[in-house]
Structures are given as structure tokens and as C-alpha cells.
TORFIMAR-582497 format. One record per residue (C-alpha): residue in three letters; y negated, z negated, x negated. Coordinates in Angstrom, 3 decimals, padded with zeros to 6 digits, always signed. Layout:
<recs>
(rec 'ala' (Y Z X))
...
</recs>
This chain:
<recs>
(rec 'unk' (-078.930 -074.052 -059.372))
(rec 'unk' (-079.687 -072.332 -062.649))
(rec 'unk' (-076.632 -071.171 -064.557))
(rec 'unk' (-076.587 -071.258 -068.344))
(rec 'unk' (-075.652 -067.996 -070.085))
(rec 'unk' (-072.015 -067.763 -071.080))
(rec 'unk' (-071.226 -068.440 -074.716))
(rec 'unk' (-070.437 -065.259 -076.653))
(rec 'unk' (-066.894 -064.489 -077.725))
(rec 'unk' (-066.063 -065.994 -081.080))
(rec 'unk' (-065.797 -063.345 -083.798))
(rec 'unk' (-062.381 -062.862 -085.409))
(rec 'unk' (-061.948 -063.316 -089.135))
(rec 'unk' (-062.209 -059.999 -091.012))
(rec 'unk' (-059.178 -058.635 -092.826))
(rec 'unk' (-059.377 -058.883 -096.641))
(rec 'unk' (-061.151 -055.903 -098.144))
(rec 'unk' (-062.843 -054.929 -094.875))
(rec 'unk' (-066.373 -053.565 -095.220))
(rec 'unk' (-067.966 -056.365 -093.194))
(rec 'unk' (-071.571 -055.297 -093.812))
(rec 'unk' (-072.783 -051.828 -094.784))
(rec 'unk' (-076.001 -050.038 -095.665))
(rec 'unk' (-075.832 -046.249 -095.455))
(rec 'unk' (-078.670 -044.040 -096.703))
(rec 'unk' (-081.022 -046.959 -096.079))
(rec 'unk' (-084.688 -046.839 -097.017))
(rec 'unk' (-087.650 -049.164 -096.591))
(rec 'unk' (-091.408 -048.913 -097.104))
(rec 'unk' (-094.274 -051.387 -097.286))
(rec 'unk' (-097.187 -049.297 -096.061))
(rec 'unk' (-097.391 -046.368 -098.480))
(rec 'unk' (-095.095 -047.978 -101.075))
(rec 'unk' (-091.419 -047.038 -101.080))
(rec 'unk' (-089.395 -050.172 -101.816))
(rec 'unk' (-085.862 -048.876 -101.209))
(rec 'unk' (-084.484 -045.360 -101.023))
(rec 'unk' (-081.016 -043.908 -100.345))
(rec 'unk' (-079.162 -047.220 -100.536))
(rec 'unk' (-075.405 -046.954 -099.988))
(rec 'unk' (-073.620 -050.280 -100.221))
(rec 'unk' (-070.606 -051.947 -098.598))
(rec 'unk' (-069.975 -055.693 -098.677))
(rec 'unk' (-066.293 -056.488 -098.390))
(rec 'unk' (-064.513 -059.517 -096.979))
(rec 'unk' (-063.097 -061.601 -099.807))
(rec 'unk' (-065.578 -060.591 -102.501))
(rec 'unk' (-068.727 -061.935 -104.082))
(rec 'unk' (-071.301 -059.195 -104.653))
(rec 'unk' (-074.327 -059.931 -106.843))
(rec 'unk' (-077.589 -058.002 -106.505))
(rec 'unk' (-079.392 -057.911 -109.844))
(rec 'unk' (-082.362 -056.051 -111.251))
(rec 'unk' (-085.933 -056.502 -112.469))
(rec 'unk' (-088.673 -058.131 -110.412))
(rec 'unk' (-089.779 -055.770 -107.664))
(rec 'unk' (-086.623 -053.658 -107.751))
(rec 'unk' (-085.839 -054.352 -104.063))
(rec 'unk' (-083.100 -057.006 -104.230))
(rec 'unk' (-084.548 -059.447 -101.692))
(rec 'unk' (-085.651 -056.610 -099.417))
(rec 'unk' (-082.114 -055.209 -099.370))
(rec 'unk' (-080.754 -058.661 -098.565))
(rec 'unk' (-083.216 -058.999 -095.673))
(rec 'unk' (-082.129 -055.608 -094.292))
(rec 'unk' (-078.476 -056.679 -094.376))
(rec 'unk' (-079.519 -059.885 -092.602))
(rec 'unk' (-081.479 -058.055 -089.907))
(rec 'unk' (-084.675 -059.883 -090.822))
(rec 'unk' (-086.295 -056.499 -091.528))
(rec 'unk' (-085.598 -053.141 -089.922))
(rec 'unk' (-084.683 -050.226 -092.164))
(rec 'unk' (-087.077 -047.304 -092.214))
(rec 'unk' (-084.161 -044.904 -092.350))
(rec 'unk' (-080.381 -044.892 -092.462))
(rec 'unk' (-077.999 -047.365 -090.835))
(rec 'unk' (-077.090 -051.015 -091.330))
(rec 'unk' (-073.793 -052.188 -089.852))
(rec 'unk' (-072.310 -055.653 -089.371))
(rec 'unk' (-068.708 -056.344 -088.392))
(rec 'unk' (-068.084 -052.729 -087.462))
(rec 'unk' (-071.147 -052.169 -085.286))
(rec 'unk' (-074.802 -051.253 -085.851))
(rec 'unk' (-076.703 -054.447 -086.610))
(rec 'unk' (-079.066 -053.767 -083.698))
(rec 'unk' (-076.116 -053.772 -081.271))
(rec 'unk' (-075.601 -057.511 -081.778))
(rec 'unk' (-077.809 -060.090 -080.090))
(rec 'unk' (-079.557 -062.647 -082.289))
(rec 'unk' (-076.905 -065.234 -081.483))
(rec 'unk' (-074.053 -062.799 -082.097))
(rec 'unk' (-075.566 -062.019 -085.485))
(rec 'unk' (-075.848 -065.751 -086.232))
(rec 'unk' (-072.130 -066.163 -085.538))
(rec 'unk' (-071.379 -063.486 -088.145))
(rec 'unk' (-073.887 -063.948 -090.950))
(rec 'unk' (-075.812 -066.834 -092.468))
(rec 'unk' (-078.942 -066.374 -094.573))
(rec 'unk' (-080.404 -068.558 -097.307))
(rec 'unk' (-084.010 -067.486 -098.041))
(rec 'unk' (-085.694 -068.129 -101.377))
(rec 'unk' (-087.608 -071.016 -099.824))
(rec 'unk' (-086.744 -072.959 -096.684))
(rec 'unk' (-090.002 -074.169 -095.116))
(rec 'unk' (-090.019 -076.600 -092.192))
(rec 'unk' (-093.164 -077.813 -090.438))
(rec 'unk' (-091.730 -080.992 -088.923))
(rec 'unk' (-090.206 -083.863 -090.948))
(rec 'unk' (-086.589 -083.220 -089.965))
(rec 'unk' (-084.061 -085.332 -091.812))
(rec 'unk' (-081.588 -083.720 -094.172))
(rec 'unk' (-078.803 -084.311 -091.642))
(rec 'unk' (-080.872 -082.577 -088.939))
(rec 'unk' (-081.466 -079.561 -091.193))
(rec 'unk' (-077.770 -079.142 -091.958))
(rec 'unk' (-076.912 -079.513 -088.251))
(rec 'unk' (-079.187 -076.528 -087.566))
(rec 'unk' (-076.467 -074.411 -089.110))
(rec 'unk' (-074.184 -075.332 -086.232))
(rec 'unk' (-076.601 -074.196 -083.501))
(rec 'unk' (-074.964 -070.767 -082.906))
(rec 'unk' (-071.672 -072.474 -082.031))
(rec 'unk' (-073.125 -074.594 -079.185))
(rec 'unk' (-071.040 -074.261 -076.029))
(rec 'unk' (-068.015 -072.859 -077.879))
(rec 'unk' (-064.776 -074.659 -078.807))
(rec 'unk' (-066.014 -074.773 -082.411))
(rec 'unk' (-068.794 -077.157 -081.338))
(rec 'unk' (-066.262 -080.002 -081.447))
(rec 'unk' (-066.159 -079.628 -085.239))
(rec 'unk' (-069.920 -079.915 -085.775))
(rec 'unk' (-070.093 -083.416 -087.239))
(rec 'unk' (-066.992 -082.950 -089.378))
(rec 'unk' (-068.385 -079.702 -090.852))
(rec 'unk' (-071.838 -081.178 -091.468))
(rec 'unk' (-070.275 -084.106 -093.319))
(rec 'unk' (-068.088 -081.770 -095.389))
(rec 'unk' (-070.959 -079.524 -096.467))
(rec 'unk' (-073.233 -082.449 -097.322))
(rec 'unk' (-070.470 -083.678 -099.619))
(rec 'unk' (-069.798 -080.240 -101.154))
(rec 'unk' (-073.458 -079.730 -102.035))
(rec 'unk' (-073.916 -083.293 -103.354))
(rec 'unk' (-076.571 -084.043 -100.729))
(rec 'unk' (-074.777 -086.756 -098.725))
(rec 'unk' (-076.939 -089.430 -100.341))
(rec 'unk' (-080.043 -087.671 -098.953))
(rec 'unk' (-078.878 -087.613 -095.320))
(rec 'unk' (-081.621 -089.821 -093.842))
(rec 'unk' (-084.504 -088.537 -095.982))
(rec 'unk' (-087.149 -086.232 -094.465))
(rec 'unk' (-086.711 -082.674 -095.736))
(rec 'unk' (-090.388 -082.203 -096.804))
(rec 'unk' (-090.073 -085.219 -099.146))
(rec 'unk' (-087.333 -083.602 -101.226))
(rec 'unk' (-087.741 -081.952 -104.611))
(rec 'unk' (-087.401 -078.193 -104.897))
(rec 'unk' (-083.865 -078.451 -106.208))
(rec 'unk' (-082.839 -080.883 -103.466))
(rec 'unk' (-084.284 -078.566 -100.804))
(rec 'unk' (-082.323 -075.667 -102.260))
(rec 'unk' (-079.051 -077.596 -102.022))
(rec 'unk' (-079.759 -078.829 -098.486))
(rec 'unk' (-080.593 -075.257 -097.466))
(rec 'unk' (-077.262 -074.135 -098.868))
(rec 'unk' (-075.458 -076.914 -096.971))
(rec 'unk' (-077.049 -075.601 -093.758))
(rec 'unk' (-075.834 -072.076 -094.501))
(rec 'unk' (-072.319 -073.220 -095.404))
(rec 'unk' (-072.151 -075.315 -092.212))
(rec 'unk' (-072.822 -072.179 -090.170))
(rec 'unk' (-069.293 -071.058 -091.155))
(rec 'unk' (-069.874 -067.314 -090.839))
(rec 'unk' (-067.880 -064.509 -092.444))
(rec 'unk' (-070.935 -063.179 -094.303))
(rec 'unk' (-073.193 -065.273 -096.551))
(rec 'unk' (-076.483 -063.790 -097.769))
(rec 'unk' (-078.030 -065.975 -100.486))
(rec 'unk' (-081.409 -065.151 -102.024))
(rec 'unk' (-081.727 -066.670 -105.505))
(rec 'unk' (-079.811 -069.853 -104.597))
(rec 'unk' (-079.818 -071.129 -108.204))
(rec 'unk' (-083.491 -070.487 -109.047))
(rec 'unk' (-084.647 -074.121 -108.709))
(rec 'unk' (-081.482 -075.770 -109.996))
(rec 'unk' (-080.380 -077.306 -113.275))
(rec 'unk' (-077.219 -076.001 -114.914))
(rec 'unk' (-074.910 -078.545 -113.238))
(rec 'unk' (-076.122 -077.851 -109.716))
(rec 'unk' (-076.399 -074.097 -110.333))
(rec 'unk' (-072.755 -073.978 -111.399))
(rec 'unk' (-071.801 -076.045 -108.335))
(rec 'unk' (-073.596 -073.623 -106.018))
(rec 'unk' (-071.960 -070.584 -107.607))
(rec 'unk' (-068.552 -072.263 -107.479))
(rec 'unk' (-069.030 -072.904 -103.749))
(rec 'unk' (-069.967 -069.263 -103.198))
(rec 'unk' (-066.926 -068.179 -105.207))
(rec 'unk' (-064.766 -070.522 -103.112))
(rec 'unk' (-066.001 -068.956 -099.867))
(rec 'unk' (-065.268 -065.456 -101.163))
(rec 'unk' (-061.782 -066.540 -102.262))
(rec 'unk' (-061.266 -067.842 -098.715))
(rec 'unk' (-061.958 -064.396 -097.237))
(rec 'unk' (-065.703 -064.376 -096.612))
(rec 'unk' (-068.097 -061.685 -097.817))
(rec 'unk' (-070.783 -063.188 -100.068))
(rec 'unk' (-073.934 -061.471 -101.339))
(rec 'unk' (-076.127 -063.271 -103.875))
(rec 'unk' (-079.435 -062.195 -105.384))
(rec 'unk' (-079.447 -063.380 -108.989))
(rec 'unk' (-081.773 -063.053 -111.966))
(rec 'unk' (-079.346 -064.581 -114.442))
(rec 'unk' (-077.051 -061.763 -115.571))
(rec 'unk' (-074.695 -064.253 -117.197))
(rec 'unk' (-074.148 -065.976 -113.859))
(rec 'unk' (-073.558 -062.627 -112.178))
(rec 'unk' (-071.022 -061.610 -114.832))
(rec 'unk' (-069.159 -064.925 -114.582))
(rec 'unk' (-068.919 -065.207 -110.790))
(rec 'unk' (-069.270 -061.783 -109.138))
(rec 'unk' (-066.436 -059.419 -108.296))
(rec 'unk' (-068.980 -056.602 -108.245))
(rec 'unk' (-072.614 -056.256 -109.217))
(rec 'unk' (-075.150 -053.797 -107.819))
(rec 'unk' (-077.917 -053.118 -110.321))
(rec 'unk' (-081.161 -052.153 -108.582))
(rec 'unk' (-083.868 -050.206 -110.348))
(rec 'unk' (-087.062 -048.861 -108.770))
(rec 'unk' (-085.636 -049.164 -105.255))
(rec 'unk' (-082.305 -047.466 -105.971))
(rec 'unk' (-078.834 -048.630 -106.988))
(rec 'unk' (-078.484 -047.602 -110.622))
(rec 'unk' (-074.863 -048.742 -110.832))
(rec 'unk' (-072.335 -050.743 -108.822))
(rec 'unk' (-068.958 -052.084 -109.854))
(rec 'unk' (-067.222 -054.877 -111.778))
(rec 'unk' (-069.575 -056.574 -114.278))
(rec 'unk' (-067.367 -055.648 -117.239))
(rec 'unk' (-067.798 -051.965 -116.361))
(rec 'unk' (-071.414 -051.958 -115.176))
(rec 'unk' (-073.082 -054.208 -117.753))
(rec 'unk' (-073.644 -051.987 -120.774))
(rec 'unk' (-076.290 -052.088 -123.482))
(rec 'unk' (-077.632 -048.687 -122.466))
(rec 'unk' (-077.893 -049.273 -118.715))
(rec 'unk' (-079.417 -052.747 -118.851))
(rec 'unk' (-081.847 -051.842 -121.636))
(rec 'unk' (-083.088 -048.923 -119.552))
(rec 'unk' (-083.271 -050.811 -116.249))
(rec 'unk' (-085.001 -053.886 -117.661))
(rec 'unk' (-087.168 -051.960 -120.126))
(rec 'unk' (-086.103 -054.332 -122.873))
(rec 'unk' (-083.567 -053.944 -125.650))
(rec 'unk' (-080.481 -056.003 -124.749))
(rec 'unk' (-076.976 -056.396 -126.089))
(rec 'unk' (-073.830 -057.063 -124.065))
(rec 'unk' (-071.177 -059.098 -125.862))
(rec 'unk' (-067.799 -060.422 -124.679))
(rec 'unk' (-067.534 -064.188 -124.491))
(rec 'unk' (-065.265 -065.261 -127.378))
(rec 'unk' (-062.992 -067.323 -125.113))
(rec 'unk' (-063.103 -065.682 -121.657))
(rec 'unk' (-064.159 -062.130 -122.439))
(rec 'unk' (-066.792 -062.292 -119.673))
(rec 'unk' (-069.855 -060.181 -120.585))
(rec 'unk' (-072.796 -062.070 -122.038))
(rec 'unk' (-076.200 -060.389 -121.922))
(rec 'unk' (-078.662 -061.315 -124.675))
(rec 'unk' (-082.043 -059.917 -125.595))
(rec 'unk' (-082.323 -058.343 -129.015))
(rec 'unk' (-085.093 -060.185 -130.859))
</recs>
């Protein structure tokens, strides 16, 4: 009789402020090209951290290193207090969920099937009993419940993005890694996605989002890490990091940072 492998121990919730994921002196190269160098970054439980910077600055690569989808060429990446490589693939999946820029599926899975994929790491654990309840909740949160029976390949780009997010949210991990989750969305759905990410951070999860829209980063992030030419040029609260001088230099375009007249949140505008 063949015995199935025992289910892994369920990870405990991290304490608020804990460095749940870390990159220390991390570098990465594509062939001869250096993409990241000397990256030091901690992602804390209970915060939303936005990665911003020009195209090609290394944002998505850094996210993939934190996810374990790529292996750092130097330095160390840690997850939940241990080197990332010390966790099995399933143990990683119980601790972090990843939303890529594009979710591509070969077979015509329904939307419900795609969101259920987020529950796969919990199979054989007590949390499996909550699968259908969680799938239903995340379909509702992402406004995709009406799409449940539709095949995923038939969806629009924006609908795919929201279904992909529902899958990630259903995974119910303590670390969310989201790569440009608002890129294909209109303003209503983009604000919904960012509000959901903010909600998860407020509930104690660590959330990392790659964003191009500096206004979104300023409005929703506790901290922003500004990447430039493969290095972190600055990291901290948006109100401290977003300055005319820094952003103009990093983006190679003259910009102005102004406080919103009602909220005081920094607004970044190009000088024309």
C-alpha cells in the first residue's frame, strides 16, 4: 500500500512588524547584464510595500527573487525566518502567493477552477474544509462572481487580472507578491484591487506590489522602494521618499511633487 506524504505543518501567523521576507546583498544577472546589485530590503508583516522605478530598473526581477521563481546570483533571500531554499515548494506556497504580470493557462479552465487553484497548497490540512467558502469570498471581493462558469481564456485582459488576484487572495498566505496588478484595469477596478491589498496588509499580511503609477503608490503604500539601474535609490514612507529631485533624477524627466489639497498625499506630475 502506497502511503501519501504527510501534510506539512501549517505556518503560524507572523507577529506585526516582523521581517517576513528579506533580501540581503542580493544581486542578479542576465548573461553579461547586471540587473540587480546590492539589494537590501525587508518586507514586514502588516505593511504594504510598493516597488517603483523606471522600465528596466529591476522591479519585477526583485519580486521574482522574493518569490523564489528566480535564484539570486549573490546574497541571501529569506522567507519566514529561514533561507528561501530551505522550504519545499509546497511550504513556500503556504507562505507566499504570487501574481505575475500575465496569468497564462493552456486549458480552458473555468474561472471557479482557476480561483480554486489557490487552495491547492492546503490540500490534506484542516484548512481544506474552508476551500469553497474562501473561493466564494474572493470571487465576491474581486467582483468576478458573475464570471464563475466562463472559461478563463475567453476573458478580457482586465477580467483575467481580477480572476488572477482572486486566486492569489484565496491562497491565504502571509506574504502577497503582486506584479503590476492594476496595469490592465480601469480606475474603479484598480482602486478596488489596491483597497484589497491595503485590507490584507491591515490584517497583518506582508504585501509587495510593483507599480508604475506613483500616485497609487503614494496613496496606498506604507513604504516605497525606488529602484534605479538595479539598485534601491531610496526606501521609506512616500511623503519622505517622493521628492522633486529624486524622482526627476531617477526617471530622467522633470517632475514636481505636490501635496493633495484635501489629504496631503503626494501627487507626482510631470512638468510640461
